[in-house]
C-alpha positions in Angstrom: -3.1 -22.6 -3.8 -1.8 -22.4 -0.2 1.8 -22.1 0.7 1.8 -25.7 2.2 0.4 -27.0 -1.3 3.1 -25.2 -3.1 5.7 -26.6 -0.8 4.4 -29.9 -1.2 4.1 -30.0 -5.0 5.2 -33.2 -6.7 6.5 -33.5 -10.3 3.3 -35.5 -11.5 1.2 -32.3 -10.2 2.4 -31.0 -13.9 0.2 -33.6 -15.7 -3.2 -32.0 -14.2 -4.1 -29.5 -16.9 -5.8 -27.4 -14.4 -2.4 -26.3 -13.5 -1.9 -24.4 -16.9 -2.1 -21.0 -17.9 -3.4 -19.9 -21.2 -1.2 -19.6 -24.2 -1.5 -15.7 -24.3 -0.3 -15.6 -20.7 2.4 -18.2 -21.5 3.8 -16.4 -24.3 4.0 -12.9 -22.4 5.8 -14.6 -19.7 8.3 -16.5 -22.0 8.9 -13.4 -24.1 9.8 -11.4 -20.7 12.3 -14.3 -20.1 13.8 -14.3 -23.5 14.7 -10.7 -23.0 16.0 -11.3 -19.4 19.7 -11.2 -18.5 19.1 -14.1 -16.1 18.2 -16.5 -18.7 20.6 -19.1 -19.7 19.9 -19.1 -23.4 21.7 -22.3 -24.3 19.4 -24.2 -21.9 16.4 -21.8 -21.3 17.2 -22.1 -17.7 16.8 -19.1 -15.3 20.0 -18.5 -13.3 18.1 -17.0 -10.3 15.7 -20.5 -9.9 17.2 -23.1 -12.1 13.8 -23.6 -13.7 13.5 -24.6 -17.4 11.6 -21.4 -18.4 9.7 -23.0 -21.6 8.1 -25.3 -19.0 7.7 -23.3 -15.9 6.0 -20.3 -17.8 3.2 -22.7 -18.6 2.4 -23.0 -14.9 -0.9 -21.0 -13.6 1.0 -20.8 -10.0 4.4 -20.1 -11.0 6.1 -16.6 -10.7 9.3 -15.1 -11.7 12.0 -14.7 -8.8 12.7 -11.3 -10.1 9.1 -10.2 -10.2 9.2 -9.6 -13.8 5.7 -11.7 -14.0 3.5 -13.2 -11.2 0.9 -15.9 -10.8 -1.8 -16.1 -13.4 -5.3 -15.1 -12.5 
């Protein structure tokens, strides 16, 4: 995905399942987040990017702002 496409992403893009990664990759990402000091545990949001990590970890083209995990292949 190009930088322009990433910059112009819309919320309804989440409804397209081609944008999702596998359960295995999502699980690995989320486990990393659960152990991270930047996760606000009450809401499961990242203090760095403000995202809800229970959702962001499903997105194929998402990445951790602390480089703890990257875009899924």
